[in-house]
N, C-alpha and C positions, 0 to 999 in steps of 0.2 A: 504493500500500500504506500509506504513512504517513498519507494522508488518512482511511483506514479506521480507523486507531488513534486519531488526534487529532481526530476529528469531535466535534461538540457533545455528543451523548449520552454518548459514552465519557468525555469530559472532565468532564461533570457527575457521572458515576458515580465517577470518581477523586476529584473534589472531595468527594463524599459520604463517602468513606472518611476523608479528612483532617478534615472537619468532625465526623465521628463521634468521632474520637480526642479532639478538643478538647472535645466534649460530655461524654465520659466523665470527663475531668479535672475539669470544672466540677461534675458530680454528686458526685464523690469529695471535693471541697473543702468541701462542706457547704451549709447553708441560704442563706447570704448570696450564693451564686452561682446559686441555683435559677431566678431569673427570667431571668438570662442563659442558663442551660441550656435553659429553656423556649423562648425566642426562637430559640436555635441549633437546637434539635430541630425546630421548625416549619420553619425555613429548609431544614434538611437533608432533611426529609421531602418538602418541596416540590420539591426537585431530582429526586426519583423520578418525580413526575408530569410535570415538564417534559421530562426526557430521553426518557421513553416517548412523549410527544406529539410531540416534535421528530423522533424516529426514524421514526415513522409518517408524519408530514406531509411530511417532506423525503426519505423513502426512504433513511434512513441506518442501517438495521438491519444489523448486522454480527455475525459469529460471536463476536468478542471481546465485543461488547455483550451478546449472549445469555448470556455467562458473567459478565461484570463487573457488570451491572445487578442481577441477583438476589443476587450475592455481597455487593454494597454494601448492599442492603436487609437482608440477614440480619445483617451486622455492626451496622448501625444499631439494629435492633429487639432482637436478642438481647443486644447489649452494653448497651443502655439498660436492659433488664429486669434484667440481672445486676447492674449498678451500683445500680439502684433497690432491688433486693431485698437488697443488701448494707448499705443504710442501716439503722441501729438503729431509726430512727423507723418504718420499715416492718415490721421483724421483731417489733416490740412488739405488733402487731395481726395475728392470723392471717387476717383478711379482706383484708389488703393484700398487696402483692407479697412472695412468699416464695421461698426458694431452689428449692423443688421446682417452682414455676411456671416458673422459668427453664429447668429441666431439660425440662419438658414442651414448652415453645416451641422450644428448641434441638433436642430430639429429633424433633419434627415436621419442622422444616426440614431436618435431616440425612436423615431418611427420604425425604421428597419429592425432595430433590436426588439421592439414590441411585436412586430409582425413575425419575426423569426421565432420568438418565444412562444407565441400563440400557435404557429404552425407545428412546431416540434412537440408541443404538448399534445397535439392531435396526431402524432405519429408520422408527420411529413418531414422529410429531410430537406431543410431550407438552407443549403450551403451558400457561401458567397459566390456571386456571379462575376463574369469577366468585366461587366460594366462597373462593378464596385471596385475591382482591382485597378482598372484604368483611372477611376475617380481618385483612388488613393495615390496613384502616381502623380496626377496633376496637383493634388493637394500638397504632396511632398515638394514638388518643384516650386510651387508658389511660396511655401513657408521658407524654403532655403533661399529663394530669391529675395524674400522680404528681409531675412536676417542680413544678407549681403548688402542690400540697398541701405538699410539703416546704419551699416558700418560707416557710411559716408556722411552721416549727419554730424552736426557740431557736437563734440564731446562735452562742451561747456556752454549750454544754451544761454547762460547769463552774460556771456561775453559777446553775444551776437544780438543785433537789433531785431533779427527775425529768428526766433528760437526753433523754428521748424524747417530751416534751410537744410537741404540734403544735396550735396554736390556730387551726386552719382552720375556716371556716364549715361548717355541717352539710351544705349542698347540695353543697359540693366534696367532702367526705368520701364522701358516698353516690354521687356521680358517679364517684369513683375506684373505690369498691367494685364498683359495677355494671359499669363498663367493664372492670375486671380480670377478673371472673368470666365476663362475656360473651366476653372475649378468650380465656380458657381453653377455654370450650365451643366457640367457633368454630374455635379451633386444632385441637382434637380432631376436630371434625366435618369440617373441610376435609381434614385428614390422612387420615381414614378414607375420604373420598370419592376421594382420589387413589389409595389402595390398591385400592379396589373397581374403579375405572376401569381401572387397570393390569391387574388380574386379568381383567376382562371383555375387554379388548383382546387379551390373550394367548390367551384361550380362543377368541375369534373367529378369530384368525390361525392 
């Protein structure tokens, strides 16, 4: 029993929760910590790929892992989006991360989690779909680009007449804008896909 709890995939998921908390602190501390936040985000996101690969390759899929892995993913993505959206450098530009975007992303995750729980209670295997994996990829790109973008902000807002000035290169700004809006669209599309799939399954049953 203990081996099912402390296997490599579950330990990596637990580690992802701890690293996520450290990541949120770095984002909150400001621009001077954003490169470290970017590196930590990439490492933390990589653990999601590794634990899934390990669980499949070595047959270490467990009931705890089925709960812990997506939970850790949601904490990482939703928390990062919330902390990025809270930065004044983001709020100054409506095209970048905004609080309502965090609500959309969190709402989608809560809805899909509720649907999955309901379906599996009724004996239906409601595993993650490719649309959800693609959505996760866009979310990771947007969060990483957001951390890199904020690293160009003034480290000492009090020394600037405009405390939200970010001297990032144009290519990075537009990469962030495009990745954010593609993330929002893919989040809505994948969420709708899960809803329609659940409705179809219930009708067929």
